[in-house]
N, C-alpha and C positions, 0 to 999 in steps of 0.2 A: 289457193296458196295460203298457208297459215299466216296469222297476223305478225308473229315475230319475224318470220322469213320475209314477209312483205315490207316490214319496217326497215330491214337492213338491205334489201335488194336495191341495186341501182336501176335506173330507168331502162338501160340496155338489157338487164336481166329480166325485168318485167316484160319487155317487148318479146324476148325469146320465149318466156314462159307462155305468153298469150298465143304466140305463133304455134306453139306445140298444142295448146288447148284446142284451137280451131281445127287441128288435124284429126282430133279424136271423133269417132262416130257418135259418142254419147255426150258431147260437150253441151253445156247449157249457157244460153246468152246471159242468164242472171249471174253466173259465175264471172263472166267477162266484165259485166257492168260493176259488180261488187269490187273486183280488183282495181278497175280504173278509177272508181270514185274514192275508194279508201286510200289508194296510193297517192292520189292528188292531195288528200288531206295530210297524209304522213310526210309527203315531200314539201309541205308548207307552200303549196302553190296558191296563188290568189285566184286563178281562173283555170277552168278546164274547157278546151275547145274540141268539139267533135265535128269534123268537117268532111263532107263527101267530096271526093275529087277523082280524077281519072284513074289514079293508081290504087284507089281503095278508100277506106275511111281513115282519115288521118286524125290521130289523137295527140293533142299538144297541151302541155302544162305551161302556164306563165308563172315562173319562179323568179322572185326578185326583179320583176319587170321584164324578164327576157324569156322568150319561148323556148321550150325543150320538147323534142319529139318523144312521146311515150310509147307509141305503137302505130303501125299501119295495118288495119284489119281488112279482110275481104269485103269489097263493096256489096256483095250479096247479103251480108249480115247487117248492113246499115239500118234498114227499116226496123229490123228486130231489135237492134240496140236502142234506137230512138224510142220505140214503143215501150221497151222495158223501163227506160228512164222516165217516160211520161207516166207510166203506171205508178212508179215510186212517188211522183210529184202530184198524183191525182189529177192529171190532165186527160184530155180526150185523145186516146191513142189512135183512134180511127180517123181523126181529122188531120190531114197532112197539108192542107192548103191555107191554113190560117196561122197567125202569130199566137203563141201561147206563152204564158208565164206561170211559174209555180215555185214551190219550195220542196226540197228533199232534206230530211233530217237523218244523219248518220250517227251511230254510237260506236266509237272505236276505243276499245280498252277502257270502257266506263266514262269516256268523255264525249259529250254531245257536240256535233258540228252541223251547222245549217248551210245548205247550198241553195242559192237563188238561181232558178233555172229560166232560161230564155230559149224558145224554139221558134225558128223562122223558116219558111219555105224558100228554097233556092232552086235554080234550074237543074241542079244536080241531085237534089234531095234536101231534106231538112237539116239545117245546121243547129247544133246544140251548144250553148255556152252556159257553164255553171260558175257563178261567182261564189267563192268559198269564204265563210265567215266563221272563224274559230275564236269565239269570244273567250274561251278558257285560256288561249295563248296570249291574250292582250291583258296588260296590267291596268290600263287606263290611268296611269300615273303621269302627271305632267313631266316629271323628271325622266321618264322612260321614252318620251317622244323623240328625243334627239336634239331639242333646242339647246343652245348654250345657256349658261346660268343667268346672264343678264337678261336674255329674252324671256326666260322662265319667270323671273321676278316681275318684269313689266306685264306679261300676260296675266299673271296671278293678280296683280294689283288692279288691272283694268276690269277683269271679269268679276272679281269679288266686290267691286263697287256697285254691282247690280243695277246698272243704268246705262242706257244708250244702245246703239246698234253696233255689234261687233261682227265683222265679216271675214270669211276665209275664201280664198280664191286659188285656183290652180286647175290643171287639166284633170280629166277623169283618171282615177287611180293614183292621185297624188296624196292620199291620206287625209283628205278633208273631213270625211265622216268620222274617222278615228279621233281626229283632233277635237271635233265637236263633242263627241261622247266623253272624251277625257276632260274637257272643260266642265261638262255637267257633273261628272263624278267629283271633280275638284270642288265645285260649289256645294254639292251635297255633303262632302266630308267636312267642309269648313263652316257652312252656314245652314245646315239642315233645319235648325230650329227657327230660322228666319225666312227661308226661301221655299216657295211652292214652285215646282218645275213642271212644265208641260211641253210636249213636242208635237209637231205636225210633220209627218214624214211620208215620202213616196219613193220606195216602200219603206216600212219599218225594217231596218237592217238587223238590229238585235232587240230582243225583248228582254229588258233588264228586270222588270218588276220592281224598280226602285222609284219611279216617277210615272206620271201619266203620259202615255204615248198614243197619238191619234194617227190613223192610217187615212191618207187621202182616198176619197171615193167619189170620182167625178160623176158616176151614174146617180149618186145620191146628192149631187150638187155640193159635195164637200171637197173643194179645191183648196189651194194654199191660202188665198185671201179670205174665203169663208171660214176655214179652220182657224186662221189667225184672229179673226173678229170674234169667233166663238170662244177661243182661248182667253181673250181679254176679259170675258165675262166670268171667268173661273177664278178670279182673285189670284193671279200668278205674280211672282216676282221675276221669274225666268221663263222665256219662251224660246224654244229652238225650232226654226223653220228649216226644213231640209234643203230648200233651194229657193232663191229669189229669181224668178224667170221673167217677170214682167213688171211694168210700172205700177200696177195696182197692188201687187204684193209688196213691192218696195215702199210704196207710200204708206200702207198700213203699218209696215214694220218700223218705218221711220217715226211715224206718229206715236207708236207704242213706246219707242225709245225716248221720246220727248216727255212722256207722261209717267216716268218713274219706273219703267220696266227695263230689264236687260233682254234684248233680243239678239240671238246669235244665229247666223245663217251662212250660206255659201252663195257665191256669185261667180259666174264664169267671166273671167277677164285675164289678161296676160300678166299683169303685175299689180302691186299694191297701189301705185299712183293711178294706174288705169282704172282701178275699181272706183276711185273717187269720181273721175270724169264720166265713167259709165253710168253712175247714179244720176248725175246731172243730165246726161243725154237721154235718160228715160223720161224727160219732161217733168222732173221733180223740181220743186222750188229750191234754188241754191241755199237759201237761208235755213231751210228745213234740213238739208243734207249736212250743212256746216254745223248745225246745232245738235243733231241727233247722232251722227256718226262719231264713234269714239276711237276706233282703230280697225285696221284690216291687216291680215297676214296673207302673203302670197307664198306658196311653197311648191316644191317638187320633191319627189322621192328618188334617191340615187342608191346604187348598190353599196353596201358597207364592205370594206375590206375584211377579209378573214384574218382575225388577229392571231390565229394559230400558225399561219404560214406567211405572214407579212414580212417583206424584205424591203430595205431601202435600195433604190436604183438610181442610176445617173439620169438626169433630166436633159433631154435633147436641147442644145443651145437655142435653136429656133423657137421651140415651144417655151423655153424659159423666157425668152424675149417677149413672146406673146403674153404670157402670164403677167409679167412685170408691167406691161402696158395696160392690162385689164384690171389688175388688182392693186388698189391703193395701199393695201397692207403689206405689199412686197417691197416697198421702198426701203432700201438699206438692209434688208434681211437676206439670209442665205436660204434659198428655196430647196426644200427636200421633197423627193418624190418616192412613192412606195408602190409596190405591186405584190399581189398574192401569188405564191408559187403554185398553189393547188395542193390540197390534202384531203384526207377522208372527212374531216370536219366540214369542209365546204363542197364536198362532192367533186373536188378537183377543178373548181371554177375560179378559185381565188377570192370569191365573195361569199359572204354569209349574212343574209338579212338586208334590210334597207334602212336608211335614215333620211330625215327631211333636210333640205337646204331651204332657207326661208328668209323673208324680209318682213319686218314689222313696221307699219306706218301708224303713228299716233297722231290724232288730229289735235293740233294746238292752235293758238291764236293766229300765227303766221299762215298756217295751212287753211284756216277758216277764211282768211282774207282772200286767198287764191281761189277758194271754192266760190265765194261770193262774186268774184270777177269772172267766173266760168273759164278759168285758165286751162290751157291745153295740158295733156299728160306730160309732154316734154318740158313745159315750163315748170310744172310741179316737181318733176324729177330733178331738174337742174337746181332748183331752190333747195331741195333736200340734200343733194350731193354737196352743194356748197357749204351746208351746215354739218358735213361729216356723217351723213346718214349711211347706214350699212345695208347695202343692197343684197338681193339673193345671190348675185354673182360673188360679191365679197364674202358672204357667209360660206358659199360652196368652196371657193378657192382656199379659204382658211381651213376648212375641214380636210381638204385634200392635203394641204401642207402639214397638217397634224397627223396624217396617216390614217384617218377614218375612212377615206375613199380615195379615188384617183382623180387626177386632173382630167383624164379622158372622160370619166363619168360626168364630171361637172360640165365640160364643154359640150357633151352630147345631150345633156338634159336641160341646160339653161340656154334659152334663145338669146344670143347677143343683141339681136335687134330690139328686144324688149328692155334691155338694161343699159344700153349705151346712149 
């Protein structure tokens, strides 16, 4: 299929085309792989899944966080498809019983895109998942992330201070890595003459060539703690650690934040207040956490309403009552709801792209006192809410009321258990 035609084709048209290809006697597996991989990039998918199942090989794209079926191919072709993709990624095509990881680079219309490949054996055959990184489509501008102006100002002030530990938290696929890279770009633009930047990543998602990037290599005893210690001997001002997974990494990161470095990283927790207690529960000294931690952001990604076909709709009275109970910003205000009709711009889904809903927790003297007391997450949250703190739910419901997304998206993506 020609590139221009592939670019304009819907997923249904691609599926019909591939169904016709496999009926030909002279079809090539390489052509099928080429169409599947390129269409995933052109459709702005974040992931491609190739799954063997009873009905055949199911190909699905994750677009704006939602799966879309791209094709169902004959199961007899599955091993050939997987082998072809392995060859592209320089993996062992003859080994089907082991886990393998690799990369595939595609050039489409002069633009390079990297795919991070994961292959795992299952009882039905090997499953392939490719995560798609299109650096050329990302601006890495703080203004483009989707935070409101007040949060942008606070984040910029915190990170340009070049001191302390700054953490991001959220589930897999919530945009944490993009936010980390955006912060590094912001620092480089504003303070390049004053800041040496080094990262320790597993894996290196994008190779920018703008600062030093280290790849974790456990076989060579280069894990996150070892990489962080080595980075501290490289005279840096800014260190990015891909993820804090254990107490040892957290302790080294906190100590670095105390000694005049800015350390930015990610940590898995449910909310910003929970991030604070998570650090303390790693058997770290509360006074070190209180002194080194400067701020943490918890975020989720929700689908953005298509602005080309957005309409205002009536809000169900029951749902309106629920939203008024959940959102402090709804007091005395008229609630407006929006929905996308569906058009060619959004592939008739009503949504186009994603945006973050987030909460920013800055560590001040009051919060330091709670950390030193080893306060529970619920205690910290109540203290913040009493001071008018804007939670991730508040941010999400405000964006829905402004027509950037829908209330359904917010209630689906934000756990009420974490915020109430």
